[in-house]
C-alpha positions, 0 to 999 in steps of 0.5 A: 437587507435590512442592517441589524437593529443597534440602540444605546443608551448615554447617560452623562455621569453627573449623578446616579441613574435616575428612574426615569433614566433608568426607563429609557435603557430598559426600553433601549434593551427591550427593543434591542433584545426584540429584534434580535439586535445590540445595544451599547452603552455611551458614556456622555462625559463630556462636561468635564467640571460634572462628570466623576467617576464615581457617578459612571461607575454607580449608572454602571451598576445601577443597569447592573441591579435591575438586570440589564446588560450592554454589548462591548466595553462602555464609550466615553463620549470624552476620549473622543474629541478628535475624531470629532473635530476631524469631523467638524473641520470635514464640514467645513472643507465641505461648505457645510459649515464655516469658520464663525469670528462674532464678539461675545458682544457682537452675540449680545447685541444679536441678542438684545435686537432680537428681544426688542422687535418680540423675535427668539434670539437665534445667530444672524449668519453674519460670517456665513458667507463672509471670506475668512480672510476677512478675520480679525487677528488672534480670535479663535472661530466657533464652526457653525453648521450651515442650516437649512433657511427656508422649508422644514426639517422633518423628523419621523418619529416612531412615538411622536409621529411626523414632527416639523421644524421650521429651518427658520427656528434652528438657526447655524448653529455651534458644533465646534467651540473655540477651543476646539471642543465639540458641543453635545449637538455634535458629538453626539451625532458622530458618535451614534454613526461610528458606532453604526446606531440604527435607532435612537430611543431617549426622552422627548426634552430632546425632539429638538435634538433631534431636528438639529442632530439631521441637518449634521448627518444630512451634512455628512451624507450619513443615515439617520438613525429611526428614532423615538422620543419617548415622553417623560415621567411626571408625578401621580400630581401631574407635575414633572416628577420630582425628588418627592415623587420619586424622582431618585437614583435606581439605588435608592428604590434598592435601599426601600427594598424593592426587587429588580424584578418588580421594578423592571415591571413597574417601570416598562409599564410606564408610558407602554403596555400590552392590553390589560397585562399588568405583570409580565416575565422579562421573556413577555416583556423581550417578546410584546415590546414594540416602540410604536406601541409607547404612548405620546403622554406623560406616564405618571409615577406612583409609589403605592402603584409600585410597593403593591406589585411589589408585595405580587412580586415578593409572594410569587418567589420562591423562598430561597430565591427570596432570600438570595434577595434579601441577603445581596440586600441586607448591606443597602438596608438600615442595620442590615449589615448588623442581620448580615453579620448574624445570620448563621447557618442555623438562623438561614435555615430558620429564616426560610423556615418562616419565608412563606409566613413573612413574604405574606405580610410584606411588599417591601424587603425593609418590610421582610428584614423587620417581620424576621427581626425577632429570630435575630433578638437578643432574650430577654427581648425589648417590647415594643409599646403594643407587646407591651400592652398586650402582656399588661393588661391581663397578657401575662396570666393567659401565657402563665398557662399556656407555658404550664401546657407548652412544657408538656409538649415533647414531639415540637411542632406547629400542629403540636403546639397549636393543640396546646394551646387550643386544649388552655384556651378551651380549659380556661373559657377563652378564644384563641386569640386571647391566648395566642395574642401574648404569646406572640407578644413573648416570641416576637416582641411585637403585636404583630408576625408570621403565624405564633405557630409557625413562630413558635415552629421555627424558634424551636422549642429551647429558644421558644420556652426560654423567650416564654420564661424571661417574660413571665 
């Protein structure tokens, strides 16, 4: 009977959860859910100089925001140092690893000789079969694995297919440094084995590591997990992803006003697909996700596509849920704290009433917030350049006529205010737009907004008339 699937996401806490890491976490999470397995979280914090608690917190926060949970408590790799040393020493006892006393000068000489002969720099195995009694005094040795010297190490990869590594290229790499600390290569294997990881899904920049790690698994007689090395993400121009392309932390996408569900949907489609389905629910992703369906080639990150997809998600969102998303995101948006402080029950009601018109015009929560700013504006409204121009170019005359008609409206609704404005436009021989544009400018301070009659209804009779009269 096959073991239940256990995947893991293992970020280094030297910075935020970047977008490539977020996709790796998502693929591991989906595969675990799809197979009814578990996803574990390991913080690879052995680089003590660069690892910070703030970065760990940011990674966990980014995952939670994306809706990716994990099973059990996060594991700290650093705290498992004793176990890594124990297995390193065990490999020496088994004759699968050895103490190496080569000095820095000897290693430099080896490298230079290899370079002069046009070979890749490799350790030459000089302590592989020597007796430890020959060890120089006072030198703390490193521990090196006895790698096979001929043939191939084969990685059966779910994404890349069968990958063969000539053993002559892998050399006897270090597993324990001279201070007893493990190398990344060794710590990862011990952790994955002890955590019961059955499937390793990670970026294809780890593919050569897979060969070296396989050697350690086999030396210990442990099962080698199933591997799937997913292609990296490139920019829209095909170059390696950089900050200008979108190689940012997940928190930057929250600050840009993207919905976590939309970002998740966009990320899952980077390198994986299910037919022509572009928009999919979380349940559909879980049902359809197979690691074998991930493409071998690099995926391209395209902000325009992400924004368009986010716009679709906003339009399809329930108004109450979208308002909750906006409220949760305001602390991360520029000027959002101020808006949040003034979001009293009256304004919340107005915002909900305006939501249908607002979300149709917004592709991000930043645009939604900007569109809703008319509800929070203080009288007299500051007009933007276009709005001021509309009122200056004869708009105030039309506005005066409109106000006279609206003053007479008692039953204040979108339908009744529209009828009043239409009546004025007909009497004045104007197209409806010529009457509605100055109205919009005076009510919102802008030249674009939700439907102007919806704005009148949301603001209410008293506030609407006061704003209009301020501009006359």
